[in-house]
N, C-alpha and C positions, 0 to 999 in steps of 0.2 A: 209306399206300402210298410207296414211294420212286418218286420223280420225278427226271429228267435235267435239273434247272434249274441244274439245275444251271447429250502434251504435257508438259515434263520436271518443272515443278512439281508436276504431279499425280502422276507417277511418285514424286517423292519423298515425296509425303503419303502414297501407297500404301505404301511403303516402311516410313515410320513405323508407320503401322497395322498392318502384318503382323507387327509385333515386339510390338504390345500387343493382338493381336485376341482376340477370346473363344475359349474352347477350346470347339471344337464337339465333338458326339460322334453317330457315326452306329452306334454300336454297337447299339442297338435297333432292331429293323425292326418296320413294321407286319405283316410276312409271319409274324412268331411269334417263339418265344424261342430262342435259341441253346443249342445243345449245348456239350460239354465239347471237341468236336472242333476245333482249333484249327491250322491251317497258317498260319505266318508265313515272309515273304520279305522282312524289312527289309533283308536284307544284299544283297539285289538292286536297291535303289533308288538313283538318282544324280540330283543336279539338273540340269536343262537348261542348257547354256551359253549366254551372250550372250542370254538371254531366250527362247531355244527352249523349246518346249512337249514334256513327254515324259510317258507314262504307265506306271505301275508298280503291278502287284498285289502290295500289300504284306501282304495276308494272306486267307485264305479260311475261313469259319467254316459248320458245318453248322447248319441250322436244322430245326426240326419246327414243323409247323403245320397243324391240320386235317388229320391221319392222312396227311400228305405229309413227306418229308425233301428238303432241299436244301440246295445250297452256295452261299453269298453271299460273292461276291468282291469287296474291298474296293481301289479303284483311286485311287492318289495321283495327282494332275496338279500335275506338277513346272514350274515356272517362276518367273519375278520376281514378287514379292508375297505375299500371306498364302497360308496351308495351304488345300487344295481338294481334295475327295476325294468318290468316289461308291462306292455298293454295289449291285451288281446281281447277278442269277443267270443260269445258262447261259441260261434259256430267252428272258430279254431281251437278250443278245447275240445268239442265234439269230433271234430276230424282227428285229435290226437287219441283220444280214446278210441275211435273206431280203427284206427290203424293199428293200433297196440294190442286191441281186442283179437283183431285179425291174426296178427302174427305170433303173439303170446297169450293165448286163449287161458290156459291152465292160470298162469301168474297173473293175471286181469282178473280171473273170477270173482275173486273179494271187493273188487271195485264198484260202489254204488255210485253212477253217475247220474247228476238231475236230468230229468226229462224235460223235454221240449213241452211248451205249455201254448194253447191256441190263444189264449188271452191273458192279460195279468202280468205279462213276463217283464213289464217295467214297474211293478209294484215294488216299493221297499222291501217287504218281506221276501220275496222271490230272488230280488237282487242280493239280499242277504244269507240266504240258505244256499244260494249258488255260489257266493264268496267261501263260503264254510267250505262247501263241498270242493271247489277249485284247490283250496289250499291244501286240503287232505288228499287229493288226487295228485298233486305235483310232489308232495313229502312222499307219498306212496312209489311213485315213479323213482325218485331220487334214492329211496332208500333199498333198491333193488339193483345192481349193476348192470344187468342185462338190460333192463329199460332204460337205465339213466345213459348208456351210450348209444341206444338204439337210435337207428336213423330218423324214426318219427319225431323223437324227442329232439334231437339236433335241430331239426328242420323247423321245429314248432318255436325253438328259442331262437334260433340265428338266421334263418334263411332272409326274412323279411327285412333286417337290418344290415345283412350284408349285401344285399341289392341296392339297397339306399346308398350304402357306403360307396359301392363300385360306381356308382351314378356320379355321385358326386365327386369323387375322384377324377372320373373322365372329363368332367366338366369343371374341374379346377375350382368347385365349391369346397374350398376348405374349411371356411368357418362354419358350414353346415353340417361337415363331416366329422368335426370334433366331438359334440357331445354324443353323438351316436356310436363312434369308435369309442371314447372313453367308458360309456355304459356297457358296451359290449366286452370290452377287456376284464371289466371287474365281474361281468356273468361269466366270462369264459374261467376268469382266476378262481372264482368261487366254484363253480360247478364242473368244469372239464380241465382243471389246470395241466393236464399233460397232452395236451392236444396241440398239434403244430400251429393249427390256427391263432392261437395265443401270440405265437412269435410275430406271426404276420400282421395280426392287428396291432401290435406295439409299433411294429415298423411305420403301418400307416399312421397310426394317431402322431409320432413323433416327426414325420413330414408335415403333416397337416399343422400340428400346433407351430412348428418353424415356419410354415407358410403365412400363419397369422401373426407371426412376430412374438408369440409366446416361447420364448426361448427358455425361460426358466423351467416352466412346466414340461416342455421337450426334453430337456436335460434329465430330468427326474424320471420320465419314462425310459428314456435311453439307457439311464442306469439299471432300470428293470431288465431291458432285453440283452444287455450284454450277457450276463450269467448263462442266460437261456439260449444265447448263441453258442456259449463256449459247450454247452450239453449236446450241442447238435451239429457240431462243424463237419460231420460225417453223413448227414442226413440232406436231402435234395435242399431243403429251405437253406440250412447251413452253406451248402456249396454256394448257392444260386446268389444270396442276399449278403453274406457275412462281409466281403470285401467292401460293396457299396455302402454297407452300414458302417463300417470303419472309417470311410472317407467322409460320409456325413458327420459321424460324430468328431471327426477332425476339425471341420469346419464349425460344427457346432460349439464346442469347447473355446474354440480360439475366437469366434464370436462373444463369449462370455467372459473373455480374459483369463481363460484357466488352461492349465498346463496340457498340451496336447502330444507330448511326447510319446506317452505309452501307445497311442494308436499309430502313429508312424513308425514306431520300434516293429509293433506288431504287423504292419504293412510291409515294411522290411523283410522281415522273418518270411514271410509268404512268398515274396519276390524271389529270396535265395532258396526257396523250394520249387521254383519253377512255376508259381501261379502267376496268372496275369494280374496285375495291380494297377497299373497304367491305363488311362483310355477306356475305362470301363463305363457302362450307363449309369448315369443317378439313381440313386435307391428308389424316387419318385417315379422315374421312368420304368423301372423294372416292375415295380407294383402295379403300374397302369397296363404294362406289357401282360402281366398275367389276367388280367381280366378278360372275360369270355364274353363280347357281345351279347350272344344269344341266353347266357345266364341273367343278363339283366332283366329279362321277360318270361323266365321259365318258372 
């Protein structure tokens, strides 16, 4: 059935990684397999100026799954740093709009959202019109702090990928997790850089890269995580993961033939302060322990 679903040093290091980042692929979706109907909008993209964030629908692909057919819109998030994108169908944009309209009625009043259509929703003209509307919709949300930080927008951006990442980690599917984690890191870094989730995603990414023997890229992302840890040592995530992260870095730096003395010094300082340093669980084990099994299906 057809459906209508349709800190300056840190910045320099991020710029370095963006040039050598993993090539992530969002072409395959758990919703089903793509058909041959693809509409590309590459000529419409432009990079945000002076670090500004912009959203561009760069393609729309028709999918078929479980007797339904829908359009999956690929949105590139443009700003400084590495590449980031998300793929969503019309129903997901509509759910976001409905939730925001319910909670922030006055603020959402200026938004014109594309209506459902009974027929013709796979026509190029309809897809192009919706694509432009989705770009304006996301740009408007991001321009309003209360909407940008709202639970519906956070859920729209990250929930699906978080569930996929957690599932891959629990099943030791590290190669599958790497591109999703890398994309999510750059999404978070561009859109919600102050969230605790950024640091957790970085930790998940470095252990997965290490597990697939991509030590050099794990090293680059570990360097991004270190200053974030130092600014959150009194937070729950800093208290919980910092010492296992230092042990992880000690091993990674040693594997790469680099000086690990600084990490050993930090661990010794923590030991003298009465912190338990030896015999702590590994970083991967702790990250897995954080995953709630019901959350995989919620």
